[in-house]
C-alpha positions in Angstrom: 35.3 4.3 11.0 34.5 2.7 7.8 33.2 4.5 4.5 29.8 3.6 3.3 28.5 4.0 -0.3 25.3 5.8 -1.2 24.6 2.9 -3.5 24.5 0.2 -0.9 21.5 -1.2 1.0 18.9 -0.5 -1.7 16.4 -3.3 -2.2 15.0 -4.1 -5.6 11.5 -4.0 -4.4 10.7 -0.4 -3.2 7.0 -0.2 -2.3 7.7 3.3 -1.3 10.6 5.8 -1.4 13.4 4.8 0.7 14.6 7.7 3.2 17.9 7.3 5.1 19.4 9.8 7.4 23.2 10.0 6.8 24.0 12.5 9.1 22.1 15.2 11.5 23.0 17.9 14.1 23.0 21.5 14.7 19.8 22.0 12.8 20.9 20.3 9.7 19.8 16.8 8.2 21.4 15.3 5.4 19.5 12.1 3.9 19.6 9.8 1.1 16.3 9.4 -0.7 15.9 6.5 -3.4 12.9 6.6 -5.8 11.9 4.1 -8.3 8.8 5.0 -10.2 7.5 6.9 -7.2 5.9 10.4 -7.4 3.7 12.6 -5.0 0.3 11.6 -4.8 -2.0 13.9 -7.0 -2.6 17.1 -5.3 0.0 16.4 -2.7 2.6 19.1 -2.1 5.5 19.3 0.2 5.4 22.4 2.3 8.6 22.2 4.5 9.4 24.5 7.6 13.2 24.3 6.5 15.2 25.0 3.4 16.5 22.2 1.3 19.3 21.5 -1.2 18.9 18.5 -3.4 21.4 16.6 -5.7 20.4 14.0 -8.1 23.3 11.6 -7.9 22.0 9.1 -10.0 18.8 8.9 -12.3 16.2 11.6 -13.1 13.2 13.1 -11.9 10.7 15.8 -12.8 9.7 18.4 -10.1 7.0 20.9 -10.0 6.7 24.2 -7.8 3.1 25.3 -7.1 2.1 27.6 -10.1 5.2 26.8 -12.3 6.0 24.5 -15.1 7.7 20.9 -14.3 11.5 20.9 -14.3 13.4 17.9 -15.4 16.5 17.2 -13.2 19.1 14.7 -14.4 22.3 13.2 -12.7 24.4 16.0 -11.4 21.5 18.5 -11.3 21.0 20.3 -8.0 18.5 22.8 -6.8 17.8 25.0 -3.8 14.2 24.8 -2.4 13.2 27.8 0.1 11.3 27.1 3.0 7.4 26.8 2.4 7.9 26.6 -1.5 5.4 24.2 -2.3 6.7 21.5 -4.5 5.8 17.8 -5.6 7.8 15.1 -7.5 5.8 14.5 -10.7 7.8 11.3 -12.0 10.8 9.2 -11.4 11.7 6.2 -13.8 10.1 2.7 -12.9 13.1 0.8 -14.5 16.0 2.2 -12.4 16.5 4.2 -9.3 16.8 7.8 -8.8 19.1 8.5 -5.7 19.0 12.0 -4.2 21.0 13.6 -1.5 18.9 16.2 0.4 20.3 18.7 3.0 17.5 20.2 5.3 18.6 23.3 7.2 17.3 26.4 8.9 
């Protein structure tokens, strides 16, 4: 078995966010998400069936939960998102990657 870096296999050109499943099983999915200037489309909200815990490993982002002010997440910040908490990515920087680890679970 070989170790793999979260920072490997990231293209310079990311037309869309890059989602990579790192592990999955028993109702849990762990994924790496890479954003570079990506944001949710205006009026688009995530409304997920599962709970989610996210960690910003590198970079920064602004998130918004429906009816709430935007929050600015920086490297090292993490957040628990309850199931069906409508939220969206408002901003990620265009000049560098934001790398997230997301854990989805029941």
